[in-house]
KETIVEX-373496 format. One line per field, with one value per residue (C-alpha): residue number from 1; x, y, z. Coordinates in steps of 0.02 Angstrom, whole numbers, m for minus. Layout:
i <- NUM_...
c1 <- X_...
c2 <- Y_...
c3 <- Z_...
END
This chain:
i <- 1_2_3_4_5_6_7_8_9_10_11_12_13_14_15_16_17_18_19_20_21_22_23_24_25_26_27_28_29_30_31_32_33_34_35_36_37_38_39_40_41_42_43_44_45_46_47_48_49_50_51_52_53_54_55_56_57_58_59_60_61_62_63_64_65_66_67_68_69_70_71_72_73_74_75_76_77_78_79_80_81_82_83_84_85_86_87_88_89_90_91_92_93_94_95_96_97_98_99_100_101_102_103_104_105_106_107_108_109_110_111_112_113_114_115_116_117_118_119_120_121_122_123_124_125_126_127_128_129_130_131_132_133_134_135_136_137_138_139_140_141_142_143_144_145_146_147_148_149_150_151_152_153_154_155_156_157_158_159_160_161_162_163_164_165_166_167_168_169_170_171_172_173_174_175_176_177_178_179_180_181_182_183_184_185_186_187_188_189_190_191_192_193_194_195_196_197_198_199_200_201_202_203_204_205_206_207_208_209_210_211_212_213_214_215_216_217_218_219_220_221_222_223_224_225_226_227_228_229_230_231_232_233_234_235_236_237_238_239_240_241_242_243_244_245_246_247_248_249_250_251_252_253_254_255_256_257_258_259_260_261_262_263_264_265_266_267_268_269_270_271_272_273_274_275_276_277_278_279_280_281_282_283_284_285_286_287_288_289_290_291_292_293_294_295_296_297_298_299_300_301_302_303_304_305_306_307_308_309_310_311_312_313_314_315_316_317_318_319_320_321_322_323_324_325_326_327_328_329_330_331_332_333_334_335_336_337_338_339_340_341_342_343_344_345_346_347_348_349_350_351_352_353_354_355_356_357_358_359_360_361_362_363_364_365_366_367_368_369_370_371_372_373_374_375_376_377_378_379_380_381_382_383_384_385_386_387_388_389_390_391_392_393_394_395_396_397_398_399_400_401_402_403_404_405_406_407_408_409_410_411_412_413_414_415_416_417_418_419_420_421_422_423_424_425_426_427_428_429_430_431_432_433_434_435_436_437_438_439_440_441_442_443_444_445_446_447_448_449_450_451_452
c1 <- 234_344_499_590_555_566_726_797_731_793_950_1102_1225_1203_1079_1106_1065_1030_1036_875_765_627_454_287_207_212_58_62_m26_m41_m232_m366_m392_m200_m185_m315_m240_m79_m126_m227_m77_32_m67_m85_130_162_317_259_322_194_260_167_221_172_268_117_30_m156_m230_m367_m450_m363_m397_m609_m676_m817_m895_m1054_m1206_m1138_m1031_m888_m724_m607_m465_m499_m523_m358_m226_m249_m227_m85_3_m41_48_195_236_198_348_278_262_410_369_446_371_384_421_368_354_463_459_364_418_332_459_337_182_244_384_405_534_494_593_539_610_632_642_742_661_832_808_895_746_834_862_740_621_465_473_444_588_623_480_459_615_606_549_476_291_178_17_m19_m92_m149_m279_m301_m210_m329_m182_20_145_348_484_523_385_304_147_17_m1_m39_79_133_277_301_442_489_516_625_507_670_540_530_691_792_943_959_994_887_801_983_1044_848_873_875_980_1161_1207_1070_933_945_1050_1043_1178_1028_996_874_876_836_732_760_608_575_406_275_109_63_m88_m141_m232_m167_m338_m419_m375_m520_m599_m495_m668_m568_m612_m808_m781_m944_m943_m766_m666_m520_m583_m720_m632_m816_m839_m712_m735_m802_m628_m612_m768_m719_m552_m655_m760_m635_m575_m419_m462_m363_m463_m575_m732_m834_m741_m771_m595_m646_m688_m671_m847_m939_m1073_m1236_m1325_m1224_m1255_m1203_m1194_m1174_m1118_m967_m870_m971_m1105_m1052_m961_m910_m783_m757_m817_m1000_m1010_m1083_m923_m1064_m994_m1040_m1234_m1180_m1026_m1123_m1264_m1161_m1048_m1222_m1292_m1115_m1128_m1310_m1245_m1090_m1186_m1379_m1442_m1362_m1452_m1395_m1467_m1396_m1438_m1416_m1481_m1537_m1478_m1435_m1435_m1395_m1316_m1341_m1422_m1395_m1578_m1620_m1480_m1550_m1721_m1630_m1555_m1710_m1795_m1643_m1700_m1584_m1660_m1661_m1676_m1679_m1596_m1427_m1335_m1314_m1178_m1117_m1105_m1012_m1085_m962_m975_m897_m1099_m1142_m1276_m1321_m1423_m1536_m1646_m1799_m1845_m1996_m2066_m2087_m1908_m1909_m1734_m1736_m1571_m1534_m1414_m1277_m1138_m1027_m1054_m956_m940_m953_m806_m798_m687_m558_m433_m267_m210_m12_5_m50_109_219_201_342_285_115_m66_m142_m328_m415_m594_m650_m623_m466_m531_m437_m543_m582_m567_m746_m833_m951_m864_m690_m709_m487_m428_m353_m326_m146_m120_m56_m114_m217_m326_m414_m513_m554_m422_m553_m687_m774_m838_m843_m732_m819_m836_m620_m603_m673_m580_m438_m469_m528_m379_m257_m369_m362_m173_m158_m240_m121_46_m34_m68_102_200_120_64_m82
c2 <- m547_m485_m358_m506_m637_m498_m452_m653_m680_m518_m462_m529_m411_m272_m133_27_102_276_398_424_564_654_680_740_604_443_416_230_213_344_323_441_445_430_576_678_667_693_862_934_901_977_1127_1129_1152_965_886_714_567_480_284_186_11_52_122_268_378_350_176_118_292_309_152_195_258_394_382_344_444_574_497_619_577_485_523_711_705_585_678_841_792_658_806_927_788_766_964_1011_1077_993_806_681_540_369_278_90_87_m34_m24_m146_m121_4_39_137_238_329_458_546_447_311_230_140_54_79_m43_90_m85_m5_57_16_190_336_464_631_590_481_629_502_513_349_316_142_68_80_m18_m142_m334_m395_m393_m454_m440_m240_m218_m76_m144_m308_m392_m352_m255_m282_m186_m189_m250_m77_40_185_114_234_398_507_427_538_511_468_378_216_58_m105_m273_m388_m526_m503_m416_m507_m392_m365_m178_m114_2_85_132_196_332_516_545_552_453_341_327_143_83_m102_m63_1_m78_m79_44_54_216_269_369_454_517_584_498_395_367_194_197_40_2_m155_m293_m360_m537_m678_m737_m884_m944_m945_m1118_m1123_m977_m1014_m856_m867_m1033_m937_m812_m698_m722_m575_m449_m286_m195_m267_m202_m20_m31_m51_89_214_341_259_88_m25_m70_79_m4_m134_m313_m469_m565_m715_m672_m467_m451_m310_m396_m358_m470_m426_m498_m446_m565_m454_m485_m618_m651_m541_m603_m758_m867_m1004_m872_m816_m638_m615_m433_m317_m232_m73_m30_m148_m122_63_18_m117_6_128_21_m52_126_183_23_86_242_147_0_76_m89_m203_m287_m293_m408_m389_m532_m471_m512_m349_m187_m88_92_186_338_508_515_294_280_410_324_144_201_308_140_33_183_156_m24_m117_m276_m313_m473_m542_m708_m800_m849_m1050_m1067_m1023_m1134_m1108_m1151_m1204_m1028_m936_m895_m908_m998_m918_m1036_m924_m939_m815_m750_m636_m774_m912_m939_m1068_m1125_m1014_m1010_m869_m863_m694_m673_m572_m587_m463_m539_m395_m448_m390_m291_m413_m318_m265_m388_m349_m195_m270_m387_m238_m175_m239_m206_m131_m231_m148_m237_m280_m363_m546_m529_m430_m243_m99_m84_95_122_210_193_314_467_447_307_358_314_125_9_110_279_408_305_333_256_310_251_76_18_24_m69_m40_121_232_377_532_436_372_576_643_529_583_744_681_556_724_815_681_668_866_852_716_806_961_876_766_936_1045_1156_1280
c3 <- 480_644_646_720_572_454_515_522_358_274_367_460_503_646_692_714_863_892_1039_1156_1082_1169_1127_1228_1143_1056_918_863_685_565_482_520_716_735_606_695_873_803_717_890_981_877_849_1040_1028_1082_996_934_856_750_713_565_516_319_204_178_312_278_357_275_226_77_m12_14_m136_m45_138_197_205_136_m25_10_m95_59_m47_m57_147_173_52_157_313_263_192_332_453_351_346_540_629_774_707_671_579_577_434_397_578_728_921_990_1168_1285_1485_1602_1715_1820_1773_1612_1571_1445_1364_1197_1049_889_758_589_425_276_137_34_m42_11_68_77_m99_m198_m272_m287_m485_m508_m642_m545_m529_m741_m735_m633_m723_m565_m532_m379_m327_m252_m84_m122_m230_m147_m265_m409_m490_m485_m417_m471_m337_m309_m290_m233_m120_m210_m315_m155_m22_98_109_m87_m65_m160_m69_m123_m74_m44_m47_m235_m272_m399_m370_m573_m530_m661_m538_m463_m654_m709_m563_m609_m459_m390_m339_m363_m207_m222_m69_m19_102_204_396_521_641_829_889_1084_1137_1279_1295_1417_1343_1211_1089_1021_842_777_697_636_525_394_444_311_226_191_364_307_194_122_46_m50_m47_m128_m207_m327_m439_m433_m229_m194_m32_10_m3_m178_m233_m140_m248_m410_m385_m319_m417_m432_m482_m573_m703_m743_m755_m638_m705_m637_m601_m701_m850_m863_m913_m811_m686_m716_m552_m382_m222_m43_82_254_435_352_513_617_750_703_873_753_678_878_829_913_870_752_642_628_483_363_332_257_161_73_44_m15_m140_m202_m220_m321_m436_m472_m518_m636_m695_m713_m783_m653_m522_m331_m209_m10_115_277_427_517_451_568_512_660_644_582_402_396_401_262_184_177_126_m20_m80_m72_m181_m312_m334_m218_m160_34_70_241_291_315_181_188_52_m131_m268_m445_m620_m757_m830_m692_m599_m431_m354_m187_m67_91_213_138_327_257_151_296_309_158_85_m77_m220_m329_m479_m481_m568_m436_m234_m121_72_173_309_468_575_690_805_800_942_932_1027_1197_1186_1174_1351_1443_1631_1619_1563_1429_1450_1304_1302_1254_1050_1100_1061_1189_1360_1394_1564_1584_1412_1498_1554_1457_1328_1261_1428_1443_1611_1577_1661_1535_1376_1286_1115_980_819_796_900_1047_929_756_715_555_499_611_749_738_693_842_964_870_934_1119_1139_1094_1217_1377_1329_1349_1520_1570_1531_1602_1754_1779_1730_1819_1683_1698
END
């Protein structure tokens, strides 16, 4: 939902217009690439403002179980960086906020409008105790767990959220007042009088780290995602495998039993012109293999089959990771899955083309199917530039000015990009690009301001 439509639905009073603030750099997006860029710039002495549209920074990484191919804990890597950027003296955060408009006045001079949505919780008083959440009688699906578990209408986004401040979801709030009565602060932190705020920023340079969207698996109708309960996508499985998982076990949605025969279907929404995404998403092979290995540890007696077109193990230690999965007994079947059918007991029949055995049509039965969905660009950021055109490719990823010599520079001088805003990539590459964007940004500011 856009900020404007949110505002029109939620609030019909005045917006608080704040005076102009000046920063060296605006970083748009609080994922791992944006955090890295902000930290590097802050450590160099630049005054940075980081804008994040969600109620907490962290991006997608904090939802993951482990990272491939090292199997490091994703939260153990992300959480300290989140805390570091929150407490950094040179970095200000605008959380639960969205960039509305960017205008370039000249080199090293950008004017930005940012709309900060009201949390309806006073962040200066909220202690993150969670008492309001316990008191709230409304339960709705939790976005953090991709709907596998519930949350309240007033909630803290997740256990390690930064900042750890509650937010009220007016879509589902019934205005019963129980959260306000349960709040231990005096006066209560719940504040329904809050209004949206417009921040006017003057910045010298901009780094775009807006990340990606997951492919909507419902567009592949032959797989019946959203219709068959035991067809889930890979982020569901990552949440089931994570230390903060909702069930403390791997359970299939239809009946809560532990699955014994799990299938992965790769390239769902990638390398597929029928859904206007002919590109490889680069990470799907490896995150599927990572999850398969974790499943073998959690369910040692389970069978795991991966249906693939090609395994693209191109990164450092990726091939060894792939071979390790095969040695663990994970089955790899080369062939495109044509369709999925559901049996009365909720089990699933997968019809596939078996390429390595003459290309014949085969079928196999599984009790849980995981769709390895691809990545799609966040196209909204290109629309916020008032007088400049941010060039994107045919799919919608931000175009690099020079992919070989300067991959983080965009078509607008003084605007840089990092991470999956530029295209699909894994976490290490996103972190590297965040640092590269910070370096290029510092060089640009030094040039236009005459620093040496």
